[in-house]
C-alpha positions as CSV (number, residue, x, y, z in Angstrom):
1,M,-14.9,-1.5,-16.0
2,R,-17.2,1.6,-15.9
3,E,-19.0,0.2,-12.9
4,Y,-15.8,-0.3,-11.1
5,V,-14.6,3.2,-11.8
6,R,-18.0,4.5,-10.7
7,W,-17.6,2.7,-7.3
8,L,-14.0,4.1,-7.0
9,R,-15.0,7.7,-7.9
10,P,-16.1,8.7,-4.3
11,N,-12.8,7.4,-3.0
12,A,-10.6,8.9,-5.7
13,G,-8.6,11.0,-3.2
14,A,-7.9,7.9,-1.1
15,V,-6.9,5.9,-4.1
16,A,-4.6,8.6,-5.2
17,V,-3.0,8.7,-1.8
18,L,-2.6,4.9,-2.0
19,F,-0.9,5.2,-5.3
20,L,1.5,7.9,-4.0
21,L,2.3,5.8,-0.9
22,A,3.0,2.8,-3.1
23,L,5.4,4.8,-5.3
24,V,7.2,6.2,-2.2
25,A,7.5,2.7,-0.7
26,A,8.8,1.3,-3.9
27,G,11.4,4.1,-4.2
28,L,12.6,3.5,-0.6
29,Q,12.9,-0.2,-1.2
30,M,14.9,0.4,-4.4
31,A,17.3,2.6,-2.5
32,E,18.3,-0.1,0.0
33,P,20.5,-2.1,-2.4
34,L,22.2,1.2,-3.5
35,F,23.1,1.9,0.1
36,L,24.5,-1.5,0.5
37,R,26.6,-1.0,-2.6
38,F,27.8,2.3,-1.3
39,I,28.8,0.8,2.0
40,V,30.7,-2.1,0.5
41,D,32.3,-0.4,-2.5
42,R,33.0,3.1,-1.3
43,V,33.6,2.5,2.4
44,L,34.6,-1.0,3.3
45,L,36.7,-1.8,0.2
46,N,38.1,1.7,-0.3
47,T,41.7,1.5,1.0
48,H,42.6,5.0,0.0
49,L,40.6,6.5,3.0
50,E,42.0,6.9,6.4
51,R,40.9,4.4,9.0
52,T,39.1,6.9,11.3
53,Y,37.4,8.6,8.4
54,R,36.3,5.2,7.0
55,F,34.9,4.2,10.4
56,R,33.0,7.5,10.7
57,L,31.7,7.2,7.2
58,L,30.6,3.6,7.9
59,N,28.8,4.7,11.1
60,T,27.0,7.6,9.3
61,A,26.0,5.5,6.3
62,G,24.8,2.7,8.6
63,M,22.6,5.1,10.6
64,V,21.2,6.6,7.3
65,F,20.6,3.0,6.0
66,L,18.8,2.1,9.3
67,A,16.7,5.2,9.0
68,L,15.9,4.3,5.4
69,I,14.8,0.8,6.4
70,V,12.6,2.1,9.2
71,A,11.0,4.8,6.9
72,S,10.4,2.2,4.3
73,N,8.7,-0.1,6.7
74,L,6.6,2.7,8.1
75,V,5.5,3.8,4.7
76,S,4.6,0.3,3.7
77,A,2.6,-0.2,6.9
78,L,0.8,3.1,6.3
79,R,0.0,2.0,2.8
80,E,-1.4,-1.3,3.9
81,Y,-3.5,0.4,6.5
82,R,-4.9,2.9,4.1
83,Q,-5.5,0.2,1.5
84,R,-7.6,-1.8,4.1
85,L,-9.6,1.4,4.8
86,V,-10.4,2.0,1.1
87,N,-11.2,-1.7,0.6
88,N,-13.6,-1.6,3.5
89,R,-15.3,1.6,2.4
90,I,-15.8,0.2,-1.1
91,T,-17.1,-3.1,0.3
92,I,-19.6,-1.3,2.6
93,A,-20.7,0.9,-0.3
94,L,-21.3,-2.1,-2.5
95,R,-23.3,-3.8,0.3
96,R,-25.4,-0.8,0.9
97,A,-26.1,-0.5,-2.9
98,L,-27.1,-4.2,-2.9
99,Y,-29.3,-3.7,0.2
100,E,-31.0,-0.7,-1.4
101,R,-31.6,-2.6,-4.6
102,L,-33.1,-5.5,-2.7
103,L,-35.4,-3.2,-0.7
104,N,-36.8,-1.8,-4.0
105,L,-37.5,-5.1,-5.6
106,P,-41.1,-6.2,-5.9
107,M,-42.3,-9.0,-3.6
108,P,-42.8,-11.6,-6.4
109,K,-39.2,-11.1,-7.5
110,L,-37.9,-11.5,-3.9
111,W,-40.0,-14.6,-3.6
112,D,-38.4,-16.1,-6.7
113,I,-34.9,-15.3,-5.4
114,S,-35.6,-16.8,-2.0
115,V,-37.0,-20.0,-3.6
116,R,-33.9,-20.4,-5.8
117,F,-31.6,-20.1,-2.8
118,A,-33.7,-22.5,-0.8
119,D,-33.5,-25.1,-3.6
120,T,-29.7,-25.0,-3.6
């Protein structure tokens, strides 16, 4: 676990942004059912409101709901993009560390490794 944290440490800011984007996306996705409940219970089934006011409220709530869905999808897409970037950076860092380690190995050790791989 310490090694994993050590690899993530140079990307701590990016990981924090990912965590924040994940929280925002989850919050926006949790708000969608609340909007539907508001539209059905407080607008469509509310017979105490005037017809024109109910229609105007339905249009307004529908536009806000549509904006919420678009914002939620945009935040999710941004989170996925940022997550791919962080994953690629960590993968490249690990590959570089492995390459540096292989460069510093003595020749007999490299020979033993190549013979083991050749036998499999």
